[in-house]
Residue, then its C-alpha position, 0 to 999 in steps of 0.5 A: m363340793e368336789e371334796e364332798k363328792q369324793f366321800l363315797c356313801g351309799v349301799v353295797e348289795g353284798f349279802y349272801g342270798r337271793p339278789w334283789s330284782m332289777d326293779q327293786r334296784k331302780v327303786l333303791f336308786q330313787w331312794m338314794q337320790c332322794w336321801g343324798l346318797n351317792t354310791y351303789l356297789y353291785g356284789p351279791k354273793d349269790d350272783l353266780k357270775h359275780r363269784l362262783l362263775w366269775r370267769e363267764v361273761y354276761s349273755p346279751e340279755e344280761e348285758g342289757q340289764l346291766r347296761t340299763l342299771i348302770l344308766e339308771a344309776k347315772s341318771r340319778g347322779l349315783r356312782f355305780v361300782y361293779a364288784l367281782s369276787p374271783g378269790q375262791d378258785i383263781v390261780f394268781s400266777s395263771a396267765c389264763d385266769l388273768t386274761l379271763l378276769k380282764r375280759k370280764l371287766r372289759q365287758v362291764s367297762d364297755l357297758g358304761c361302768q367306770a368304778y370297780a371293786i375286787l373282793f377277796d373276802d371270806i376265802d381260804h388263805s392257802m395258795c396252790q403250789a404254783d402260786s406259792e412258787a410265784f409269790s412270797s405271800f398270799a397278800h403279795a399275790q392279791v396285791t400284784l393281781t389287783n395292781e395289774i387290773y387297776r392299770f389295765l382299766g386305766e386307773p379309774p378314780t374309784f377302785l376298791f380292794c377288799p382284803t381277806e383280813y377285812c376287820s380287826s378280829l380277822c387280823s393275825p396277830s393284830v391290826s398293827k402287826s399283821p404281815y398281810l395288812q403290812t404288805v397291802g399297805e406297802d405294795l398296793l397302789p396308793d390310789i386304790t381304796v381298801v375296804w374295812t368293816g371295823s373291829k368286827v365283821i359286824s361292828r357295834r361301834l366305829s371309833v376314831d382310834c381304831l380307824a386311825e390304827v388301820e389307816c396307819v397300817l394301810q397308809r390310806p383312809p379305808l372305806i367302811w363296808d358296814n354290815l350293821h344291818a346285814n341279816d344274811y347270817d340268821s334266818r330269824r333276824l331282821f334289822l329295821g333300826p336306825f343307822k347308829g354307832r358311827e359319829p359323823k366326825l369319822r368322815s375325816h378318817l374314811r374314804g367312804l361308807l357303804l351300808n350292806p343292808n338286809c337281804e329283804f329289800e323292803a326292810n331297808y327303808v329306815p336304815l337307808h333313810t337314816l344313813g342319808s341323815w347321817l351323811r347330811a349331818g357330817q356335811w355341815e361344818r357348823k357345830d350347833e346342836e341342830c346339825e348334830y346327828c341323833p339316831d332317835k330323831a333320824l328314826s322318827a323322820a324315817l318312820h314318818d316317811w315310811m308310814e306313807e310307803l307302808n300303806q301304799p297299795l302295792q303288790a309284790g315287786r312294788q306294782p300298784a295293786q290296781a290300775d285305778q290306784r296307780s295315781s295314788a302311788p309316788a310318781f317315781r314308781s316303776k312298772t314291773s312285770d306281773r311275775f312275782e319276785c320271791p323275797a330273799t329269805i334264803r341266806g347263808s347255809s340256813p334253810v329258810a322257806k320262801l313265800p309261795v308264788f301267789p297273789l295276796n289280793s285279800s286278807s283271807p286265805p284261799s279255802s283248803p280241802t283239809k280245813v275242818r268244816g262244820l265245826r261252827e255254824g257259818l265258819e267259812g262264810e264269816k272267815m274274815r269279818s273285820n268287825q269281829p271282836y278279838p279273842p277274849y284275854p285269859q283271866l289269871p286265876g284268883p282275885r284280879p281287876e275287872a279289866p281283861l289282861g292284856g286288853g291292848r291299847g285302843q283295840k277298837a282304834q286299831s281295827r283294820g280300816q275298810c279299803g278293799g279288805k286292806g287296812l292301814l298300819s298305825e304309827a304305834q304298830v310301825r314303832l312296835l315293828v321296828g322296836l322288835h327288829y332293831l339292831p344286831h347288838e341292841h333291842g328296841p324299847s318294845a323288845h327290851k320291855l318284853l324280855q325284861d318282863l318275861t325274865w322277871l315273871k319267870t324268876n318270880c313265879h314262885l309267888v303264884c305257884a300252885n302249892s304255896n301260900k307263903a307269898p305276901p298279897q302285894k307281891i302276888d298283885e305285883w306279879r299279876s300286874r306285870a303279867s297283865r302288861f306282858l300279855s298286853l304286849c304279846q297281844d299287840i305283837v299278834q295284832l301286828h302280824n295280822s295288820v301286816v298280813g291284812g295291809a295294803n302293801r303286799a311288797v312289804l308283806y312278802d319281805l317282812y312276813p316270815y319275821v312277824w309270823d315267827l315272832r307272833n308264834t313265839a309270843l303266843v307260846a309265851k303268852a299262854f305260858i305266863c297265863w298258865l304259871d299263875g296257880r299251876v306251876l309247882s313249887d319246891g315241895s312238889s314230888l313231881g318236880t322241884w323248883r330247882n329242877c323247874f328252872h334249870w330249863c330257862g336260859k341263864s343268860t339272855g342273848a344280849d349277855l351271850q353276845g356282849i360288845e366283843s362278840e359277833p351277833w351270830v353267837f346267839k341266833g334268833g333275835v327277840s324270838g330266840e331270846v323269848q324262846m330261850l326263856l321258856p322251858i323248852g327253849s333248847c328244843s330248836e326244832l319246835f320253833t323253827h319251821p317254814p311259814p304257811l303257804f297261805p298267810t292268814s290274818r285271822l286272830y288266834n289266842i292260846r290260853p289254859f283251859q277254862s271250864k266254860d270251854k268244855v261244851e264247845l270242845y265236846r261238840i268239836v270232837r263229836q262232829l269230828y267223830i261223826r265225820s269219820q263215820h261218814g256222817q252217820e250221826s245216829i250211831v251215837i245217841h248220847p251227845d257226850v259219849v265221844g267227848d267223855r272218851c277223848l277229852g273227859p278224863c284229862l279235863a276232869l282230872c288234870p285240866e291244868y295241862s289242857f290248852t285251848l285255841e280260839d279265834e275271832l269266832g270262838v273256841c276252835g281246838c285244844v290239846l291235852g296233856i298228862l304230867d304223870v301217866r302212872s298216877f293219872a291211870k290210878r285216878c281214872q280207875a278210882s273215879w273217872l271210869p266208875a262215873m262213866r259206867d254210872k252215866y252210861p249204864h249197860k242195861g238198855g244202852n246203845p251197843n255203839t255207846q257200850d263199845l266206846i265205854k270199852l274203849m275208855e277202859e282200854d285207853q287207861g291200859e298199862y304202859p311198859d315201865s321202860l316207856l314211862y321211865h323216859f317218857p312219863s307224860q302223855l299228849r292227846l291230840d283228839a281236838l287238835p285243829e286242822l288249819v291253813d296255818i299249820s304253825i298254829s297247831r305247832t304253837l298250841l302243842n308247844a304251849l303244852l310242852t312248855a307247861l309239862k317241862a316246867n313241872g318236871s317232865q323229862g319226856v312225853f309220848c303220844e299214840v297215833q294210828p298208823t293210817d293217820r299220816q298227817r298226824l304222824e308227819f306233824l309229830t315227826k317234824l316236831g322231833f317225835l320218834e317211834i318208841l313202841r308199837g301197839e302190838a306190844r300192848s295188844r292194841e293197834g297204833l304207834v307210840l311216838g315220843r320225844l325227850l324234853 
């Protein structure tokens, strides 16, 4: 048993980003005790007094918190390791810096800490002039300081040293020939443990051969600082998969293994649960198959336990939602303050917006003054009816089965339960969540299927192109069958987002929301794009865009191909969302996909699909009411009910409906965005057919003056644009029915669906006219990368023309 205790296995809080709260760490210790883990290393990079201000001692209040944490760890039978990172600015030859370092560690020792770590990771190799004169090498300086501190602390049984060359890829020229590692191995006192991450910073696998090599150079078995689940390098990735790629037999070559997990605390249940299973498997010396570690079996066991955790009615900070619900929470829950702890979603140098400070006590967002009112009867009063049917699935054009595309597996069965507005996540949804956010080098089954189908549908969409009848019927049926499966999975992702937002566990919501929200938006664009491809994408014979041009936009390699086994996972950022994005025509336009989550998460179900003729009536009504509102409610000024719709939407819906996308929610159609692929040809068609039809529909004789004013505006709308504009920006957007929503990202996603279609059929740029007084829309387009390219005065009209290249 004594030998088993010597193997350090547990958690290192060593990521870049907002550190965990004290209450979260207490829950962590409870988890670790339950799962047999034994060591916690405190070393969050963004704790100022751990790294940047390492010379400063802790205040009395901070001392109290740290003492409480150390005692809590001891009460759970855990080894608390305090880590300090002085390497950024320490002067190794300075007696003053050495004294300050000793003072800091003595303070921590007086609080009851008995295990320590000195970290020199992620720093510059260069030394100042004083150090260069005092030490023969950078390694010599670090080792000398570390040995001095180790003796000063009384040679504690657990003392860790993290070298600057902490993985094989950072060693120069190699592990076996690195002068730095050779100095560490020869001069570092033998009872000091050296930290190692494997062949890479984030190692896909740890092999006995590689560990034997570094053990030989260091002259001691290393301790693995395992970054398998670390996500601080990519703001769009989360890792919920099992501990994998490290066989239990590695224990004989290691001093220990500490997992540096996700920044988001609630995301670490499965990784740490399966780490405990791995540790227990290595403790058994029997070789029967039942005792071998199996990641899939460990994952199933972890998911079984996590299901209970996910459906606990906990607020952010893991506080029970209501006083009368506390008895239903596990007995080990600790009470927390009412103050909300923001999740750690800012990592490294990538800006990631944190969720706002407000209690999510229901699945409905608070009302917003910018919400369009009166577009549908009873909209606000029926906002979150849980028994409302989901948005209808779009039907691909042409003959197809009676069943709706993507109908989802057991939609009714997955409806949210009635529990104070909160529902329960099903096991299938939890598995989908994990599969979509699996591991840095490996996708889960659901993500693999999603990317595989999208790649196949993209590659073979010539089978259903708009201007070719050469494809065999069975091939067309195969394409549509796989499209149906893909749309179903996308809809499951959309429903997963809504279930997380509407779930009982708000602590989980706050940590996972940015990721499920991001993937939901990407899935909506991909879903709309696949629906659009059938019968709308152009083939080689098109004069507007050739098939070869049509597909240079799609990424030729997936993220997995770009990463490979030998690359770090940050080579390709974005995870599943990023890979789906890169398979879309506008995938390289990152600013279209990266934006902060909304202030008020909403569990409303949205669907984006190509326009259908049945949508026209509702869309006309929407733009009519928007116009009336802009006229301060004077409905009488417009006699004919169609005149506003005919001006704002009519030309596009009549002449190029294939570039119109509709947004709908549980209550029906709520907005749309319109596009024109080739403005020149469109204007000619308007002059030839649309405007004469409008003059017949609204005759001048006896007509209403206001109606006649709108007719004149219709004619002006088709005015000529400069060739210099159309050369670079041949396509146009029309946002007359773009909805104003609490979740503004839905409007962006709707616009992305249109840009995807325009790009797929050969457009190289798009423009949009905006009134200078419409600040909200100007800001909206500017954030999407649109720039002012023309002022209205050049065409004797008011307004600005904003454009962006695709």
